[in-house]
N, C-alpha and C positions, 0 to 999 in steps of 0.2 A: 062661751068663755066668760068668767066672772070679771068684773072690773077690778083693776089692780088695787083699788082703794078698799075693797071688802074681801080680798083673797087672803087666806092665812095658810101657812105651810102646815102639813100634818105633824102631830107631835111625835117625837122620837122616844121610844121606850127605853128607860134606863137599863143598861146591861145588854142591849140588843147587839148581835154580832155585826161587825163592820168589816167589809172587805178591805184589806190593806196589804197588798203585796205579798201574800203567802205564796208558797211554791205551788205552781200549776193552778193559780187562782184560788187557793185554799182560803176560806174565810177565817178571819181572826177575830177573837173576842177582845175584851179589854186587855190592855197591857201586852198585846202581841201574843196571846195564848190561843192556840188553835182549838177548834171545836172538838178535835179528837183528844184533847187533853195534853198534847205535846207542845213544848215551847218552840216557837218558830222565829228565826232571826229576822229582824226587820232592817238589818244593815244593808247598805247598797251593795250590789254584786261585786263591784271592784274592791270594796273594803273587805268583804268576806274572802275573796281570792287572796288578798294580801295577808290576811290573818292565817289562812291555810299554809301559804308559802313560808311565813315566819315560823309556824309550828314545825313544818317539815325541816327547815334549816336548823332549828334548835335540836331536833331529834338527831340529825346527822352529826352536828357538832358534839352532841352528848356521846354518841357512839365513838367518835374519835378520841374524846377526852378520857373515855374509859377503856381505851385499847390496852390490853393486858401487857404487863412487863413483869412476868413472874416465872417461878419454877415450872408451872404447868406448861408455859410456852415451850420451855426447853424439852420437857419429857415428850411433848407431842411429836417431835421430829428426831428423836434419838435413833441412832443406827439399830439398836436392839430395843426390846421391850423395856419400858421404864423401870420396872422392878428389877429386872435382870441387870440393867445398866447400873442402877444404884448399888447393887451388891458388888459389882466389879469396880466401881469408882471409889477410891479412898479419899479421905480428907486431905491426905498429903499430896495426892495427885492434883486435886482441884486447887489446892493452895499454890502449887507450882505454876499454875496458869498465870499468876500475877508476877512471876519472875521476868518474863519477857513475852512479847507478842508472838514470836516464832515458836516458843514453847506451847503457847495456846493453840496455834494452828497445827502443830505437829501431833496433837492429841485428838483422837476422833471424837471424844465426848466434849472436849474443849471447843473443837470446830463446830459441833452441833449446837452447843450453847451460844457461841458467838453468832452463828447464823440466826438463831431464834431472836437474839437481841437486835440484830440489824433489821429483822423483819418489823420489829416494833418501831423502828426509826425510818422505815420505808427506804432503806439504803442497802438492801442485800445484794444489789447488782454489783457492788464493789467486790464483795467476796466471791460471787459467782464468776466474775471476770478473772480474778486472781486464780481460782481453781481451774478455770478453762485453760489458762496459760500454762499452769503446771501440767495439766493433761496433754496439752499440745506439745510440750517439750519432750514428751515420751514417744511421740510419733516416729515410727521407723519406716513407714512406707512413703516413698517419694511421691507416689501417685495420690495418696490421701493428704499430703502436706498442704498443697495449694487450696484444696476445697475446705479443709478444716480452718485454715487461716482466713479464708474469705468469710466463712460463717461467723467466726469470732469477731472479725472486723465489722461486719454488718449488724451484728447483735449488740456490740458494746462500744465500738469506737466511732463509727460514722456519725455525722451530724444527724440528729433526730433519730438515732438508733433506738429500737424499742426499749433497750436497757442501757442507755448511754451512761458511761462513767464520767466522772468529773476530772478531766485532764485539760491541760493548757493547749492552745492552738498549735504551738510548735511541735509538741509531742504527737498530737493527732496527725499533723501533716507528715512528720517523719515516719510514722507508722503507715500512713497511706502510701508513701513512696516504697516502703519495704514490701508492700503487697505486689509490686511489680515482679519481684523475685523472692518469693517467700522462703524463709529459712527458719530453723528452730529458735533463732534469737530475734525474730522480727517484732515480737511484742515486749521485749525485755524492758525498754524504757518506759512504756506505758504501764506495764505491770509493776515496775519499781515505784512509779508515781502513785499508783493506787495503793500499794502496800504501805508507803509512807503516810498517805492520807489516813488510812485506817489505823495505823499505829499511833499517830499523833492525835487523832480526833475521836474515833469510835472506841478504840481499845480502853482508854482511861475511863470513859463513861460506862463501858461494859463492866469494869471492875467495881464500879459503884452501883450497878443496877441490881434490881430485886432478883433477876434471873440468877445472877452469880451468888449474891448473898444468901438467897433462899436455898440454893443448891449446897452451899457450904454447911448451912444449918441442918439440912437433911442428912448429909453424910455424917455430921457430928452426932446427931441424935441416933442414928443407926448404930454407932459404936458405943453409945452410952448405955 
């Protein structure tokens, strides 16, 4: 071994590759450039993970912000084929949907358009519950009454039900008691509360939505 006083480190050639944290020990050249010619990130692993998570969150939020509220949403769930439905729907009929909430619900295309709108607001369970109650009141078989009532209660009314509707505690508990002896009227109060909520809250927004205004424009252009 040479004495420390006369030992000199070997010279480093300019531009020589330097190993610096590449993936799988990949050698990096100057400025973090891999020898294969591809740029390699030299950020710490935790920072790169955070960047990927942020990009993923931005993507998800972008998808939500671009969720459609348009005429196409309506035609996608029409009872008939879209073109056939438009030929049958007149501007006068569509305009009457603004007369009252019940007029809208009584028209099959109005109901389909309103359902499409509620899907864009992630609140279609309110309409589905109201429709389930309407169907339930037509039940004629005493044997089926109790089972149908229980299914509706478990799906829409019970706490943490998969499609729980927004009703107050008193109404929920009253409906729960009604389950002990189910009748055709056991959901009447809950159904009334949900109807009132949709009429005062969702219905006015539907009349201002692109789904409704685009539909009116389509029927008017068809007549012109």
